[in-house]
C-alpha positions in Angstrom: 7.2 -9.6 -13.3 3.6 -8.5 -12.3 1.0 -10.9 -13.7 3.4 -12.3 -16.4 4.7 -15.8 -16.2 8.4 -16.3 -15.6 9.0 -17.3 -19.2 7.4 -14.1 -20.6 9.0 -11.7 -18.1 11.6 -9.4 -19.5 13.7 -6.4 -18.8 13.7 -2.9 -20.4 16.7 -0.6 -20.1 16.1 3.2 -20.5 19.0 5.6 -21.0 18.1 9.0 -19.8 20.2 12.2 -20.4 19.8 15.5 -18.6 18.6 18.5 -20.6 21.0 21.3 -21.6 19.6 23.5 -18.8 20.3 20.8 -16.3 23.9 20.5 -17.5 24.4 24.2 -16.6 23.7 23.8 -12.8 24.8 21.5 -10.0 22.2 18.8 -9.6 21.7 17.8 -6.0 18.4 15.9 -6.4 16.7 14.9 -9.6 14.3 12.3 -11.1 12.8 11.2 -14.3 9.1 10.2 -14.7 8.5 7.5 -17.4 5.1 6.3 -18.5 4.6 3.2 -20.6 1.8 2.8 -23.1 0.7 -0.3 -24.8 1.4 -0.5 -28.7 -2.0 0.2 -30.3 -1.4 -2.2 -33.2 -0.2 -5.8 -33.7 3.6 -6.2 -33.6 4.6 -7.9 -36.9 8.1 -9.3 -37.6 9.3 -10.1 -41.1 8.2 -9.1 -44.5 4.6 -8.1 -44.3 2.4 -8.3 -47.5 -1.3 -7.7 -48.0 -4.0 -7.8 -50.5 -2.2 -5.3 -52.7 0.6 -7.9 -53.3 4.3 -7.3 -53.5 7.5 -9.3 -53.2 9.9 -10.6 -50.5 13.4 -11.6 -51.0 16.1 -13.4 -48.9 19.9 -12.9 -48.7 20.3 -16.2 -50.6 18.8 -14.7 -53.8 15.3 -16.1 -53.5 12.4 -13.8 -54.5 8.7 -14.5 -54.1 6.2 -12.3 -55.9 2.6 -12.3 -54.9 0.0 -10.7 -57.3 -2.7 -8.4 -56.1 -5.6 -10.3 -54.5 -3.5 -13.3 -53.6 -3.7 -12.6 -49.8 -7.0 -11.7 -48.0 -5.3 -9.8 -45.4 -1.9 -8.6 -44.1 0.5 -11.6 -43.4 4.1 -12.2 -42.8 5.6 -13.9 -45.9 8.9 -15.6 -46.1 10.9 -17.4 -48.8 14.4 -18.8 -48.2 16.8 -21.5 -49.4 17.2 -24.4 -47.0 20.7 -25.1 -45.7 23.1 -27.5 -47.6 22.9 -29.9 -44.6 19.1 -30.0 -44.8 19.2 -30.4 -48.5 21.6 -33.4 -48.4 19.2 -35.0 -45.9 16.1 -34.8 -48.2 15.1 -38.1 -49.7 16.0 -38.6 -53.4 13.3 -38.2 -56.0 13.4 -41.1 -58.5 14.4 -39.9 -61.9 15.5 -36.3 -60.7 18.4 -34.5 -59.2 17.5 -32.2 -56.5 19.2 -28.9 -57.2 17.9 -26.7 -54.4 15.0 -26.5 -52.0 13.0 -23.4 -50.9 10.9 -23.0 -47.8 7.9 -20.7 -48.2 5.9 -19.4 -45.3 2.5 -17.6 -45.9 1.4 -17.2 -42.2 -1.0 -20.1 -42.6 -2.8 -18.6 -45.7 -3.6 -20.3 -49.1 -3.2 -17.8 -52.0 -6.1 -17.1 -54.1 -3.7 -16.4 -57.1 -0.5 -18.1 -57.8 2.9 -16.7 -56.8 6.0 -16.4 -58.9 9.2 -17.7 -57.5 12.8 -17.0 -58.7 16.2 -17.9 -57.5 19.8 -17.9 -58.6 20.6 -21.0 -60.7 22.3 -23.4 -58.3 26.0 -24.4 -59.0 24.9 -28.0 -59.8 22.5 -27.0 -62.5 23.5 -28.8 -65.7 24.1 -26.8 -68.9 21.2 -25.7 -71.2 19.8 -28.4 -73.6 18.1 -26.5 -76.5 14.5 -27.5 -76.8 14.7 -30.0 -73.9 13.6 -28.2 -70.6 14.1 -30.5 -67.6 13.8 -28.2 -64.5 10.5 -28.3 -62.5 9.3 -27.1 -59.2 7.7 -29.5 -56.8 6.1 -29.2 -53.4 6.8 -31.8 -50.8 3.5 -33.3 -49.7 4.0 -34.8 -46.2 1.0 -37.2 -46.5 -1.2 -38.1 -49.4 -4.9 -38.3 -49.0 -4.8 -42.0 -49.6 -2.2 -42.5 -46.8 0.5 -43.7 -49.2 3.1 -41.4 -47.5 4.8 -38.2 -48.7 5.6 -37.5 -52.3 6.7 -34.4 -54.5 3.9 -32.8 -56.3 4.6 -30.9 -59.5 3.4 -27.2 -59.2 5.2 -25.6 -62.1 7.9 -25.9 -64.8 10.9 -23.6 -64.3 12.4 -21.3 -67.0 16.0 -20.3 -67.2 16.6 -16.5 -67.4 20.3 -15.9 -68.5 22.0 -12.7 -67.3 24.9 -10.6 -68.5 27.3 -10.1 -65.6 24.7 -11.6 -63.1 23.9 -15.1 -62.1 21.4 -17.1 -64.3 17.9 -17.2 -62.7 15.4 -20.0 -62.5 11.8 -18.8 -62.5 8.5 -20.6 -61.8 5.6 -18.6 -63.0 1.8 -19.2 -63.0 0.4 -21.1 -66.1 -1.3 -18.9 -68.6 -5.1 -19.0 -68.7 -5.1 -20.9 -71.9 -2.5 -23.4 -70.9 -3.2 -27.1 -71.4 -1.3 -27.9 -68.1 -3.8 -27.7 -65.2 -1.1 -26.9 -62.6 -2.0 -25.1 -59.4 1.3 -23.2 -59.2 2.6 -21.8 -55.9 -0.4 -21.3 -53.6 0.5 -23.0 -50.4 3.3 -22.7 -47.9 5.7 -25.5 -47.5 8.9 -26.9 -48.8 9.5 -26.7 -52.6 12.1 -28.7 -54.5 13.9 -27.5 -57.6 14.3 -30.8 -59.6 16.3 -31.6 -62.7 15.2 -34.6 -64.9 17.8 -37.1 -65.4 16.2 -37.9 -68.8 13.7 -36.2 -71.1 10.5 -35.4 -69.4 7.0 -34.5 -70.6 3.6 -33.6 -69.3 0.3 -35.4 -69.8 -3.3 -34.4 -68.6 -6.4 -36.5 -68.5 -8.0 -39.1 -66.2 -7.1 -42.5 -65.0 -10.2 -44.8 -65.1 -10.2 -48.1 -63.0 -11.7 -51.3 -64.3 -14.7 -50.7 -62.2 -15.3 -47.3 -63.8 -14.0 -45.2 -61.0 -12.2 -42.1 -62.2 
């Protein structure tokens, strides 16, 4: 145990085999000397991305793509579907059906450039309505700045990518530079909801001005 606490103490097991020369003679006395060296770099577990960008994927079909320059340094990045039990326990969003939820982890970082998220279309996704897209991606905000409680925050509309012989994919991409929708996209870690509008939905931009002139 040495100077380690009881909770951090562990056990290492080494399997040592004799050399070919040792196997040719009768061994009366023998020993093996083993020297341990500290690992010179940080031990990192999971998918590690850096300033060059890249993508991570999960067994559930979720893929998160980070562009170059999104991260300032190497970080462990994860993206995965939440379990069906956790999904069922989430509060309903008024006017929307929750199709799926994805948890994104960025090792505490906020991205400088928006990420792209894609996943297999959930079984509960309604059929395509031509010219009437209703699927959006929203981040669960646990607490608003005005202390009104948690709420889902729209971050991106989602497109449907049909496939031949493969599942349909839902994709949330960053808004184009000349887009009229000032959406932040996926830049923060947290829980993201894939929502389907129960009726036609639209987007509006601008300011809300109170009677006292406060914007």
